[in-house]
C-alpha atoms as a printed R data frame, in Angstrom:
    type eleno elety resid chain resno      x       y       z
1   ATOM     1    CA   UNK     A     1 51.975 100.070 166.273
2   ATOM     2    CA   UNK     A     2 51.462  99.817 162.517
3   ATOM     3    CA   UNK     A     3 48.874 102.569 162.650
4   ATOM     4    CA   UNK     A     4 51.586 105.073 163.558
5   ATOM     5    CA   UNK     A     5 53.610 104.388 160.428
6   ATOM     6    CA   UNK     A     6 53.615 106.934 157.624
7   ATOM     7    CA   UNK     A     7 51.506 105.696 154.719
8   ATOM     8    CA   UNK     A     8 52.055 106.225 151.009
9   ATOM     9    CA   UNK     A     9 49.035 105.581 148.810
10  ATOM    10    CA   UNK     A    10 50.418 104.818 145.353
11  ATOM    11    CA   UNK     A    11 47.073 105.644 143.759
12  ATOM    12    CA   UNK     A    12 47.099 109.275 144.877
13  ATOM    13    CA   UNK     A    13 47.736 111.771 142.034
14  ATOM    14    CA   UNK     A    14 50.483 113.656 143.887
15  ATOM    15    CA   UNK     A    15 52.383 110.386 144.492
16  ATOM    16    CA   UNK     A    16 52.009 109.311 140.878
17  ATOM    17    CA   UNK     A    17 53.188 112.716 139.673
18  ATOM    18    CA   UNK     A    18 56.310 112.733 141.834
19  ATOM    19    CA   UNK     A    19 56.997 109.435 143.632
20  ATOM    20    CA   UNK     A    20 60.577 110.468 144.425
21  ATOM    21    CA   UNK     A    21 59.336 113.408 146.478
22  ATOM    22    CA   UNK     A    22 56.699 111.286 148.231
23  ATOM    23    CA   UNK     A    23 59.233 108.605 149.097
24  ATOM    24    CA   UNK     A    24 61.680 111.242 150.310
25  ATOM    25    CA   UNK     A    25 59.086 112.729 152.669
26  ATOM    26    CA   UNK     A    26 58.355 109.262 154.057
27  ATOM    27    CA   UNK     A    27 62.081 108.706 154.623
28  ATOM    28    CA   UNK     A    28 62.345 111.840 156.707
29  ATOM    29    CA   UNK     A    29 59.205 110.877 158.649
30  ATOM    30    CA   UNK     A    30 60.758 107.606 159.764
31  ATOM    31    CA   UNK     A    31 62.740 104.498 158.772
32  ATOM    32    CA   UNK     A    32 59.653 102.383 158.074
33  ATOM    33    CA   UNK     A    33 56.474 103.168 156.155
34  ATOM    34    CA   UNK     A    34 53.516 101.372 154.655
35  ATOM    35    CA   UNK     A    35 52.706 101.414 150.969
36  ATOM    36    CA   UNK     A    36 49.120 101.112 149.861
37  ATOM    37    CA   UNK     A    37 49.295  99.462 146.447
38  ATOM    38    CA   UNK     A    38 46.061  98.980 144.465
39  ATOM    39    CA   UNK     A    39 45.447  95.288 143.873
40  ATOM    40    CA   UNK     A    40 48.449  94.240 145.946
41  ATOM    41    CA   UNK     A    41 47.600  95.017 149.551
42  ATOM    42    CA   UNK     A    42 49.587  96.873 152.228
43  ATOM    43    CA   UNK     A    43 53.360  96.514 152.006
44  ATOM    44    CA   UNK     A    44 55.967  97.539 154.562
45  ATOM    45    CA   UNK     A    45 58.734  99.709 153.136
46  ATOM    46    CA   UNK     A    46 62.216 100.492 154.421
47  ATOM    47    CA   UNK     A    47 62.819 104.150 153.626
48  ATOM    48    CA   UNK     A    48 66.441 104.782 154.644
49  ATOM    49    CA   UNK     A    49 69.698 103.472 153.245
50  ATOM    50    CA   UNK     A    50 70.879 101.455 156.239
51  ATOM    51    CA   UNK     A    51 67.511  99.779 156.798
52  ATOM    52    CA   UNK     A    52 66.944  99.097 153.105
53  ATOM    53    CA   UNK     A    53 70.413  97.604 152.687
54  ATOM    54    CA   UNK     A    54 69.997  95.452 155.779
55  ATOM    55    CA   UNK     A    55 66.604  94.111 154.679
56  ATOM    56    CA   UNK     A    56 67.847  93.242 151.177
57  ATOM    57    CA   UNK     A    57 70.534  91.059 152.733
58  ATOM    58    CA   UNK     A    58 68.372  89.589 155.523
59  ATOM    59    CA   UNK     A    59 67.435  85.904 155.136
60  ATOM    60    CA   UNK     A    60 64.256  86.543 157.150
61  ATOM    61    CA   UNK     A    61 62.815  88.227 154.057
62  ATOM    62    CA   UNK     A    62 62.526  86.000 150.994
63  ATOM    63    CA   UNK     A    63 61.694  86.438 147.353
64  ATOM    64    CA   UNK     A    64 59.250  83.858 146.024
65  ATOM    65    CA   UNK     A    65 56.639  83.465 143.307
66  ATOM    66    CA   UNK     A    66 54.279  85.843 145.119
67  ATOM    67    CA   UNK     A    67 56.869  88.614 144.761
68  ATOM    68    CA   UNK     A    68 56.128  88.863 141.058
69  ATOM    69    CA   UNK     A    69 53.069  89.483 138.920
70  ATOM    70    CA   UNK     A    70 52.893  86.211 136.991
71  ATOM    71    CA   UNK     A    71 51.498  86.519 133.462
72  ATOM    72    CA   UNK     A    72 49.378  83.793 131.881
73  ATOM    73    CA   UNK     A    73 51.608  81.643 129.669
74  ATOM    74    CA   UNK     A    74 51.149  78.445 127.612
75  ATOM    75    CA   UNK     A    75 51.697  75.148 129.426
76  ATOM    76    CA   UNK     A    76 54.991  74.438 127.643
77  ATOM    77    CA   UNK     A    77 56.432  77.648 129.150
78  ATOM    78    CA   UNK     A    78 55.650  76.731 132.751
79  ATOM    79    CA   UNK     A    79 58.841  74.684 133.428
80  ATOM    80    CA   UNK     A    80 60.878  77.820 132.695
81  ATOM    81    CA   UNK     A    81 58.892  80.296 134.782
82  ATOM    82    CA   UNK     A    82 60.629  79.752 138.121
83  ATOM    83    CA   UNK     A    83 63.864  81.683 137.977
84  ATOM    84    CA   UNK     A    84 66.797  82.074 140.352
85  ATOM    85    CA   UNK     A    85 65.213  85.332 141.530
86  ATOM    86    CA   UNK     A    86 62.481  83.262 143.235
87  ATOM    87    CA   UNK     A    87 64.925  80.907 144.969
88  ATOM    88    CA   UNK     A    88 66.527  81.229 148.371
89  ATOM    89    CA   UNK     A    89 69.052  79.495 150.600
90  ATOM    90    CA   UNK     A    90 71.044  76.527 149.296
91  ATOM    91    CA   UNK     A    91 69.034  76.232 146.074
92  ATOM    92    CA   UNK     A    92 69.759  79.836 145.144
93  ATOM    93    CA   UNK     A    93 73.395  79.616 146.271
94  ATOM    94    CA   UNK     A    94 74.032  76.584 144.050
95  ATOM    95    CA   UNK     A    95 72.803  78.281 140.868
96  ATOM    96    CA   UNK     A    96 74.439  81.581 141.732
97  ATOM    97    CA   UNK     A    97 77.801  79.870 142.214
98  ATOM    98    CA   UNK     A    98 77.519  78.100 138.866
99  ATOM    99    CA   UNK     A    99 76.549  81.142 136.807
100 ATOM   100    CA   UNK     A   100 78.595  83.829 138.581
101 ATOM   101    CA   UNK     A   101 81.795  83.327 136.491
102 ATOM   102    CA   UNK     A   102 79.883  84.330 133.345
103 ATOM   103    CA   UNK     A   103 78.934  87.680 134.888
104 ATOM   104    CA   UNK     A   104 82.123  88.957 136.525
105 ATOM   105    CA   UNK     A   105 83.317  92.546 135.907
106 ATOM   106    CA   UNK     A   106 86.269  91.110 133.952
107 ATOM   107    CA   UNK     A   107 83.954  89.056 131.712
108 ATOM   108    CA   UNK     A   108 81.722  92.091 131.155
109 ATOM   109    CA   UNK     A   109 84.728  94.216 130.249
110 ATOM   110    CA   UNK     A   110 85.645  91.603 127.671
111 ATOM   111    CA   UNK     A   111 82.323  92.305 125.955
112 ATOM   112    CA   UNK     A   112 83.152  96.024 125.667
113 ATOM   113    CA   UNK     A   113 84.322  95.976 122.005
114 ATOM   114    CA   UNK     A   114 81.197  94.129 120.895
115 ATOM   115    CA   UNK     A   115 78.974  96.521 122.822
116 ATOM   116    CA   UNK     A   116 80.839  99.492 121.317
117 ATOM   117    CA   UNK     A   117 80.196  98.194 117.788
118 ATOM   118    CA   UNK     A   118 76.458  97.912 118.501
119 ATOM   119    CA   UNK     A   119 76.386 101.408 120.021
120 ATOM   120    CA   UNK     A   120 78.191 102.879 117.004
121 ATOM   121    CA   UNK     A   121 75.809 101.199 114.560
122 ATOM   122    CA   UNK     A   122 72.768 102.655 116.320
123 ATOM   123    CA   UNK     A   123 74.322 106.122 116.496
124 ATOM   124    CA   UNK     A   124 75.158 105.940 112.793
125 ATOM   125    CA   UNK     A   125 71.418 105.607 112.124
126 ATOM   126    CA   UNK     A   126 70.304 108.454 114.396
127 ATOM   127    CA   UNK     A   127 70.540 111.345 111.905
128 ATOM   128    CA   UNK     A   128 68.265 109.452 109.516
129 ATOM   129    CA   UNK     A   129 65.542 109.462 112.176
130 ATOM   130    CA   UNK     A   130 65.732 113.235 112.697
131 ATOM   131    CA   UNK     A   131 62.731 115.337 111.663
132 ATOM   132    CA   UNK     A   132 63.135 119.082 111.764
133 ATOM   133    CA   UNK     A   133 66.479 118.671 113.463
134 ATOM   134    CA   UNK     A   134 64.973 116.571 116.304
135 ATOM   135    CA   UNK     A   135 65.089 112.878 117.030
136 ATOM   136    CA   UNK     A   136 63.894 110.688 119.892
137 ATOM   137    CA   UNK     A   137 66.699 108.764 121.571
138 ATOM   138    CA   UNK     A   138 64.308 106.429 123.371
139 ATOM   139    CA   UNK     A   139 62.988 104.338 120.426
140 ATOM   140    CA   UNK     A   140 66.030 104.875 118.225
141 ATOM   141    CA   UNK     A   141 68.851 104.276 120.712
142 ATOM   142    CA   UNK     A   142 68.141 103.617 124.409
143 ATOM   143    CA   UNK     A   143 65.480 100.950 123.906
144 ATOM   144    CA   UNK     A   144 66.985  98.895 121.067
145 ATOM   145    CA   UNK     A   145 70.509  98.970 122.497
146 ATOM   146    CA   UNK     A   146 70.060  96.563 125.465
147 ATOM   147    CA   UNK     A   147 68.216  94.011 123.354
148 ATOM   148    CA   UNK     A   148 70.816  94.209 120.580
149 ATOM   149    CA   UNK     A   149 73.511  93.655 123.211
150 ATOM   150    CA   UNK     A   150 71.704  90.700 124.794
151 ATOM   151    CA   UNK     A   151 71.080  89.175 121.357
152 ATOM   152    CA   UNK     A   152 74.776  89.418 120.559
153 ATOM   153    CA   UNK     A   153 75.842  87.974 123.906
154 ATOM   154    CA   UNK     A   154 73.239  85.190 123.826
155 ATOM   155    CA   UNK     A   155 73.749  84.309 120.166
156 ATOM   156    CA   UNK     A   156 70.390  85.241 118.613
157 ATOM   157    CA   UNK     A   157 70.745  85.137 114.783
158 ATOM   158    CA   UNK     A   158 70.821  88.483 112.955
159 ATOM   159    CA   UNK     A   159 67.633  87.731 111.034
160 ATOM   160    CA   UNK     A   160 65.680  87.276 114.297
161 ATOM   161    CA   UNK     A   161 66.855  90.469 115.991
162 ATOM   162    CA   UNK     A   162 64.164  92.868 114.672
163 ATOM   163    CA   UNK     A   163 61.555  90.683 116.368
164 ATOM   164    CA   UNK     A   164 63.624  90.643 119.570
165 ATOM   165    CA   UNK     A   165 63.788  94.442 119.482
166 ATOM   166    CA   UNK     A   166 59.996  94.384 119.666
167 ATOM   167    CA   UNK     A   167 60.235  92.112 122.693
168 ATOM   168    CA   UNK     A   168 62.674  94.525 124.319
169 ATOM   169    CA   UNK     A   169 60.417  97.533 123.731
170 ATOM   170    CA   UNK     A   170 57.535  95.575 125.254
171 ATOM   171    CA   UNK     A   171 59.538  94.640 128.348
172 ATOM   172    CA   UNK     A   172 61.051  98.109 128.856
173 ATOM   173    CA   UNK     A   173 57.638  99.721 128.434
174 ATOM   174    CA   UNK     A   174 56.001  97.479 131.059
175 ATOM   175    CA   UNK     A   175 53.232  96.718 128.605
176 ATOM   176    CA   UNK     A   176 51.073  94.204 130.522
177 ATOM   177    CA   UNK     A   177 49.268  91.785 128.193
178 ATOM   178    CA   UNK     A   178 51.751  92.479 125.392
179 ATOM   179    CA   UNK     A   179 54.502  91.335 127.744
180 ATOM   180    CA   UNK     A   180 52.716  88.029 128.387
181 ATOM   181    CA   UNK     A   181 52.317  87.478 124.643
182 ATOM   182    CA   UNK     A   182 56.040  88.095 124.101
183 ATOM   183    CA   UNK     A   183 57.173  85.455 126.615
184 ATOM   184    CA   UNK     A   184 56.703  82.342 124.425
185 ATOM   185    CA   UNK     A   185 58.770  83.906 121.643
186 ATOM   186    CA   UNK     A   186 61.541  84.899 124.039
187 ATOM   187    CA   UNK     A   187 61.576  81.387 125.520
188 ATOM   188    CA   UNK     A   188 61.671  79.790 122.059
189 ATOM   189    CA   UNK     A   189 64.685  81.926 121.188
190 ATOM   190    CA   UNK     A   190 66.391  81.001 124.452
191 ATOM   191    CA   UNK     A   191 65.790  77.296 123.784
192 ATOM   192    CA   UNK     A   192 67.212  77.614 120.272
193 ATOM   193    CA   UNK     A   193 70.315  79.431 121.547
194 ATOM   194    CA   UNK     A   194 70.959  76.765 124.195
195 ATOM   195    CA   UNK     A   195 70.442  73.909 121.718
196 ATOM   196    CA   UNK     A   196 72.828  75.536 119.250
197 ATOM   197    CA   UNK     A   197 75.553  75.871 121.875
198 ATOM   198    CA   UNK     A   198 75.072  72.298 123.091
199 ATOM   199    CA   UNK     A   199 75.651  71.107 119.530
200 ATOM   200    CA   UNK     A   200 78.396  73.620 118.730
201 ATOM   201    CA   UNK     A   201 80.018  74.911 121.954
202 ATOM   202    CA   UNK     A   202 82.256  77.393 120.119
203 ATOM   203    CA   UNK     A   203 80.463  77.952 116.832
204 ATOM   204    CA   UNK     A   204 81.631  81.538 116.430
205 ATOM   205    CA   UNK     A   205 85.252  80.619 117.112
206 ATOM   206    CA   UNK     A   206 85.542  83.048 119.997
207 ATOM   207    CA   UNK     A   207 83.876  81.385 122.973
208 ATOM   208    CA   UNK     A   208 82.457  84.858 123.378
209 ATOM   209    CA   UNK     A   209 78.815  84.466 124.291
210 ATOM   210    CA   UNK     A   210 77.046  83.990 127.590
211 ATOM   211    CA   UNK     A   211 75.204  80.824 126.569
212 ATOM   212    CA   UNK     A   212 78.511  79.222 125.641
213 ATOM   213    CA   UNK     A   213 79.860  80.154 129.069
214 ATOM   214    CA   UNK     A   214 76.826  78.642 130.779
215 ATOM   215    CA   UNK     A   215 76.875  75.444 128.713
216 ATOM   216    CA   UNK     A   216 80.572  74.879 129.502
217 ATOM   217    CA   UNK     A   217 80.443  75.647 133.225
218 ATOM   218    CA   UNK     A   218 81.112  72.768 135.578
219 ATOM   219    CA   UNK     A   219 81.726  72.944 139.335
220 ATOM   220    CA   UNK     A   220 84.566  71.134 141.092
221 ATOM   221    CA   UNK     A   221 82.152  68.406 142.164
222 ATOM   222    CA   UNK     A   222 80.909  67.946 138.602
223 ATOM   223    CA   UNK     A   223 77.678  69.869 139.096
224 ATOM   224    CA   UNK     A   224 76.501  71.727 136.012
225 ATOM   225    CA   UNK     A   225 73.455  73.539 134.690
226 ATOM   226    CA   UNK     A   226 70.780  71.527 132.906
227 ATOM   227    CA   UNK     A   227 68.980  72.870 129.833
228 ATOM   228    CA   UNK     A   228 65.901  73.963 131.792
229 ATOM   229    CA   UNK     A   229 68.075  75.981 134.151
230 ATOM   230    CA   UNK     A   230 69.992  77.635 131.294
231 ATOM   231    CA   UNK     A   231 66.873  78.449 129.273
232 ATOM   232    CA   UNK     A   232 65.213  79.904 132.365
233 ATOM   233    CA   UNK     A   233 68.280  82.013 133.105
234 ATOM   234    CA   UNK     A   234 68.621  83.218 129.514
235 ATOM   235    CA   UNK     A   235 65.032  84.343 129.058
236 ATOM   236    CA   UNK     A   236 65.035  86.093 132.431
237 ATOM   237    CA   UNK     A   237 68.341  87.695 131.468
238 ATOM   238    CA   UNK     A   238 66.624  89.046 128.367
239 ATOM   239    CA   UNK     A   239 63.972  90.680 130.556
240 ATOM   240    CA   UNK     A   240 66.293  91.995 133.260
241 ATOM   241    CA   UNK     A   241 68.763  93.030 130.596
242 ATOM   242    CA   UNK     A   242 66.414  95.794 129.457
243 ATOM   243    CA   UNK     A   243 67.194  97.845 132.588
244 ATOM   244    CA   UNK     A   244 69.919  99.869 130.776
245 ATOM   245    CA   UNK     A   245 67.260 101.212 128.391
246 ATOM   246    CA   UNK     A   246 65.787 103.306 131.189
247 ATOM   247    CA   UNK     A   247 69.128 103.943 132.911
248 ATOM   248    CA   UNK     A   248 70.726 105.288 129.720
249 ATOM   249    CA   UNK     A   249 67.714 107.441 128.858
250 ATOM   250    CA   UNK     A   250 67.522 108.834 132.401
251 ATOM   251    CA   UNK     A   251 71.274 109.454 132.405
252 ATOM   252    CA   UNK     A   252 71.275 111.338 129.096
253 ATOM   253    CA   UNK     A   253 68.378 113.519 130.276
254 ATOM   254    CA   UNK     A   254 70.171 114.190 133.572
255 ATOM   255    CA   UNK     A   255 73.416 115.161 131.867
256 ATOM   256    CA   UNK     A   256 71.725 117.434 129.344
257 ATOM   257    CA   UNK     A   257 69.845 119.203 132.123
258 ATOM   258    CA   UNK     A   258 72.995 119.660 134.256
259 ATOM   259    CA   UNK     A   259 75.392 121.551 131.970
260 ATOM   260    CA   UNK     A   260 78.091 121.907 134.617
261 ATOM   261    CA   UNK     A   261 78.279 118.142 135.106
262 ATOM   262    CA   UNK     A   262 78.076 117.530 131.377
263 ATOM   263    CA   UNK     A   263 80.971 119.919 130.749
264 ATOM   264    CA   UNK     A   264 83.090 118.260 133.443
265 ATOM   265    CA   UNK     A   265 82.442 114.816 132.007
266 ATOM   266    CA   UNK     A   266 83.196 115.882 128.441
267 ATOM   267    CA   UNK     A   267 86.487 117.345 129.672
268 ATOM   268    CA   UNK     A   268 87.491 114.094 131.370
269 ATOM   269    CA   UNK     A   269 85.831 110.957 130.046
270 ATOM   270    CA   UNK     A   270 88.003 108.929 132.416
271 ATOM   271    CA   UNK     A   271 85.368 109.916 134.987
272 ATOM   272    CA   UNK     A   272 82.803 107.766 133.180
273 ATOM   273    CA   UNK     A   273 82.818 104.686 135.478
274 ATOM   274    CA   UNK     A   274 82.341 106.895 138.547
275 ATOM   275    CA   UNK     A   275 79.779 108.996 136.666
276 ATOM   276    CA   UNK     A   276 77.692 105.925 135.850
277 ATOM   277    CA   UNK     A   277 77.622 104.979 139.538
278 ATOM   278    CA   UNK     A   278 76.463 108.462 140.468
279 ATOM   279    CA   UNK     A   279 73.839 108.524 137.715
280 ATOM   280    CA   UNK     A   280 72.575 105.121 138.870
281 ATOM   281    CA   UNK     A   281 72.269 106.498 142.392
282 ATOM   282    CA   UNK     A   282 70.682 109.782 141.343
283 ATOM   283    CA   UNK     A   283 68.327 108.741 138.535
284 ATOM   284    CA   UNK     A   284 68.466 104.946 138.295
285 ATOM   285    CA   UNK     A   285 65.278 103.198 137.162
286 ATOM   286    CA   UNK     A   286 64.608 101.293 140.392
287 ATOM   287    CA   UNK     A   287 62.215 103.145 142.686
288 ATOM   288    CA   UNK     A   288 61.083 100.103 144.660
289 ATOM   289    CA   UNK     A   289 62.767  96.772 145.344
290 ATOM   290    CA   UNK     A   290 60.882  93.622 144.392
291 ATOM   291    CA   UNK     A   291 58.799  92.835 147.512
292 ATOM   292    CA   UNK     A   292 60.020  90.159 149.890
293 ATOM   293    CA   UNK     A   293 57.905  88.019 152.198
294 ATOM   294    CA   UNK     A   294 58.571  87.851 155.939
295 ATOM   295    CA   UNK     A   295 59.346  84.233 156.904
296 ATOM   296    CA   UNK     A   296 58.169  84.870 160.461
297 ATOM   297    CA   UNK     A   297 57.216  87.750 162.716
298 ATOM   298    CA   UNK     A   298 60.030  90.300 162.476
299 ATOM   299    CA   UNK     A   299 60.560  93.395 164.613
300 ATOM   300    CA   UNK     A   300 61.522  96.467 162.572
301 ATOM   301    CA   UNK     A   301 61.998  99.813 164.287
302 ATOM   302    CA   UNK     A   302 59.444  99.027 166.982
303 ATOM   303    CA   UNK     A   303 56.852  97.591 164.596
304 ATOM   304    CA   UNK     A   304 56.073  93.899 164.359
305 ATOM   305    CA   UNK     A   305 55.969  92.859 160.729
306 ATOM   306    CA   UNK     A   306 53.819  89.712 160.729
307 ATOM   307    CA   UNK     A   307 54.764  86.459 159.061
308 ATOM   308    CA   UNK     A   308 53.789  86.469 155.404
309 ATOM   309    CA   UNK     A   309 53.697  90.256 155.112
310 ATOM   310    CA   UNK     A   310 55.218  91.910 152.043
311 ATOM   311    CA   UNK     A   311 58.294  94.060 152.628
312 ATOM   312    CA   UNK     A   312 60.102  96.274 150.115
313 ATOM   313    CA   UNK     A   313 62.736  98.993 150.042
314 ATOM   314    CA   UNK     A   314 62.305 102.512 148.686
315 ATOM   315    CA   UNK     A   315 65.435 102.368 146.539
316 ATOM   316    CA   UNK     A   316 65.172 105.912 145.185
317 ATOM   317    CA   UNK     A   317 64.677 107.323 148.690
318 ATOM   318    CA   UNK     A   318 67.533 105.260 150.135
319 ATOM   319    CA   UNK     A   319 69.817 106.429 147.349
320 ATOM   320    CA   UNK     A   320 69.140 110.017 148.360
321 ATOM   321    CA   UNK     A   321 69.353 109.495 152.097
322 ATOM   322    CA   UNK     A   322 71.352 112.357 153.685
323 ATOM   323    CA   UNK     A   323 72.488 109.903 156.365
324 ATOM   324    CA   UNK     A   324 74.396 107.978 153.684
325 ATOM   325    CA   UNK     A   325 75.289 110.637 151.081
326 ATOM   326    CA   UNK     A   326 76.415 114.225 151.474
327 ATOM   327    CA   UNK     A   327 74.084 116.679 149.720
328 ATOM   328    CA   UNK     A   328 72.255 113.696 148.181
329 ATOM   329    CA   UNK     A   329 69.881 115.629 145.905
330 ATOM   330    CA   UNK     A   330 72.839 117.113 144.024
331 ATOM   331    CA   UNK     A   331 74.136 115.288 140.958
332 ATOM   332    CA   UNK     A   332 77.916 115.119 141.395
333 ATOM   333    CA   UNK     A   333 79.732 112.933 138.878
334 ATOM   334    CA   UNK     A   334 82.978 113.209 140.826
335 ATOM   335    CA   UNK     A   335 81.336 111.961 144.028
336 ATOM   336    CA   UNK     A   336 83.263 109.346 145.995
337 ATOM   337    CA   UNK     A   337 80.584 108.063 148.383
338 ATOM   338    CA   UNK     A   338 81.449 106.374 151.639
339 ATOM   339    CA   UNK     A   339 78.766 103.746 150.954
340 ATOM   340    CA   UNK     A   340 77.362 102.179 147.831
341 ATOM   341    CA   UNK     A   341 74.056 102.926 146.148
342 ATOM   342    CA   UNK     A   342 71.310 100.299 145.960
343 ATOM   343    CA   UNK     A   343 70.500 100.764 142.280
344 ATOM   344    CA   UNK     A   344 71.366  97.122 141.570
345 ATOM   345    CA   UNK     A   345 69.940  95.876 144.886
346 ATOM   346    CA   UNK     A   346 72.111  94.226 147.549
347 ATOM   347    CA   UNK     A   347 72.717  90.881 149.173
348 ATOM   348    CA   UNK     A   348 72.167  87.403 147.700
349 ATOM   349    CA   UNK     A   349 69.897  88.791 144.984
350 ATOM   350    CA   UNK     A   350 72.249  91.578 143.876
351 ATOM   351    CA   UNK     A   351 71.665  92.065 140.142
352 ATOM   352    CA   UNK     A   352 73.502  89.291 138.307
353 ATOM   353    CA   UNK     A   353 73.938  91.431 135.197
354 ATOM   354    CA   UNK     A   354 75.105  94.576 136.985
355 ATOM   355    CA   UNK     A   355 78.583  94.447 135.455
356 ATOM   356    CA   UNK     A   356 77.178  94.158 131.926
357 ATOM   357    CA   UNK     A   357 74.721  96.999 132.604
358 ATOM   358    CA   UNK     A   358 77.548  99.189 133.892
359 ATOM   359    CA   UNK     A   359 79.804  98.540 130.900
360 ATOM   360    CA   UNK     A   360 76.928  99.044 128.478
361 ATOM   361    CA   UNK     A   361 75.978 102.370 130.058
362 ATOM   362    CA   UNK     A   362 79.595 103.565 130.137
363 ATOM   363    CA   UNK     A   363 80.078 102.716 126.459
364 ATOM   364    CA   UNK     A   364 76.768 104.262 125.409
365 ATOM   365    CA   UNK     A   365 77.245 107.562 127.235
366 ATOM   366    CA   UNK     A   366 80.868 107.899 126.097
367 ATOM   367    CA   UNK     A   367 79.890 107.389 122.460
368 ATOM   368    CA   UNK     A   368 76.944 109.804 122.637
369 ATOM   369    CA   UNK     A   369 79.084 112.556 124.154
370 ATOM   370    CA   UNK     A   370 81.831 112.103 121.591
371 ATOM   371    CA   UNK     A   371 79.566 111.792 118.570
372 ATOM   372    CA   UNK     A   372 77.160 114.647 119.323
373 ATOM   373    CA   UNK     A   373 78.947 117.466 121.207
374 ATOM   374    CA   UNK     A   374 76.030 119.875 120.616
375 ATOM   375    CA   UNK     A   375 73.211 117.533 121.626
376 ATOM   376    CA   UNK     A   376 70.481 119.288 123.655
377 ATOM   377    CA   UNK     A   377 67.093 118.381 125.107
378 ATOM   378    CA   UNK     A   378 64.173 119.377 122.907
379 ATOM   379    CA   UNK     A   379 61.600 119.294 125.745
380 ATOM   380    CA   UNK     A   380 61.648 119.877 129.530
381 ATOM   381    CA   UNK     A   381 62.560 116.753 131.508
382 ATOM   382    CA   UNK     A   382 59.470 117.197 133.687
383 ATOM   383    CA   UNK     A   383 57.243 116.646 130.656
384 ATOM   384    CA   UNK     A   384 58.977 113.401 129.747
385 ATOM   385    CA   UNK     A   385 58.604 111.439 132.997
386 ATOM   386    CA   UNK     A   386 56.324 108.388 132.906
387 ATOM   387    CA   UNK     A   387 53.619 107.987 135.548
388 ATOM   388    CA   UNK     A   388 55.117 104.966 137.308
389 ATOM   389    CA   UNK     A   389 55.771 104.771 141.066
390 ATOM   390    CA   UNK     A   390 57.834 101.588 140.652
391 ATOM   391    CA   UNK     A   391 60.226 102.491 137.837
392 ATOM   392    CA   UNK     A   392 61.752 105.848 137.021
393 ATOM   393    CA   UNK     A   393 61.544 106.064 133.234
394 ATOM   394    CA   UNK     A   394 60.813 108.428 130.391
395 ATOM   395    CA   UNK     A   395 58.035 108.276 127.826
396 ATOM   396    CA   UNK     A   396 60.254 109.972 125.222
397 ATOM   397    CA   UNK     A   397 63.677 111.584 124.949
398 ATOM   398    CA   UNK     A   398 63.532 114.206 122.174
399 ATOM   399    CA   UNK     A   399 66.866 115.868 121.432
400 ATOM   400    CA   UNK     A   400 68.510 118.041 118.838
401 ATOM   401    CA   UNK     A   401 71.775 116.673 117.489
């Protein structure tokens, strides 16, 4: 029956130009589609919210090393390449249980003052980057912010942070070979941060960094993370932690192109937590979930998905599914949805850093709105979208201050 499924060829120009529209059409054609991905082979895709959510939490579909494009790395990096995102079952549950206390909403909220200081410092520099009254928020704010935050929370020394900003720009820009070349440096920094906290568990006198949390954690049965596990987690956190770069840029562009919503938010900044959820639903970076592998033959909506087949979820389509959200194509910052968006995935592999990403985005947007009440887009949003069917991101964000 697979021949009857709607197909989406990710190499077609019309799909590359507007993947959200292509994924939306597939959603309305049926709950299951096939993606044709150059160099990756056919992949089954859940198009609707209920099916996507169910698959992301279904143990019959597993993440493993084949779910990711593995870059070539030096031999000494190999022990740190297998992250928690490639684990399943008891192995994954053990690590998740150990690290979860460092990533709770309460812990993330405790980082808010430090994040606010970083945001303010970057915004202080913005006017100096303006040329002819215009500046680009992407390289001067949205991209450096997540890496500066991660550096602060991980404990990267100040003198090393300019180099780490380069790593962050490479990761956020999905830069292929440059990304592979950045990995050894990121790992070396992660190793140094872990070694420093092993030697000095509370060197800053605050106990206020993530590596310190991870070094100190110990389960009731005495289980704890070893150095390889912490280094692996930290360097993957650095990579995943760049997600807010695209979320913040997308959110600013959305707000500036929806003056009614912008005005409502400026009038009541207490709406910000709800607004960030709506912006994540409406213009979050994730278009596709990381592909899973079927552990056996699985029946989905009348189609047999064979063992070993790749299965993903069309996150952007699911987040605009009219079966789950009223008037889903409308940006409504006061929306109180009956169900949650899938912008941070769902199930056992729900984004570990979601709480930090949420706080960071709330702080960033609040500061931008307060600091620059007359900010406006200096180019149409349509001209700024990157050609990327997997990640919704901008190539630039020119604004007038």
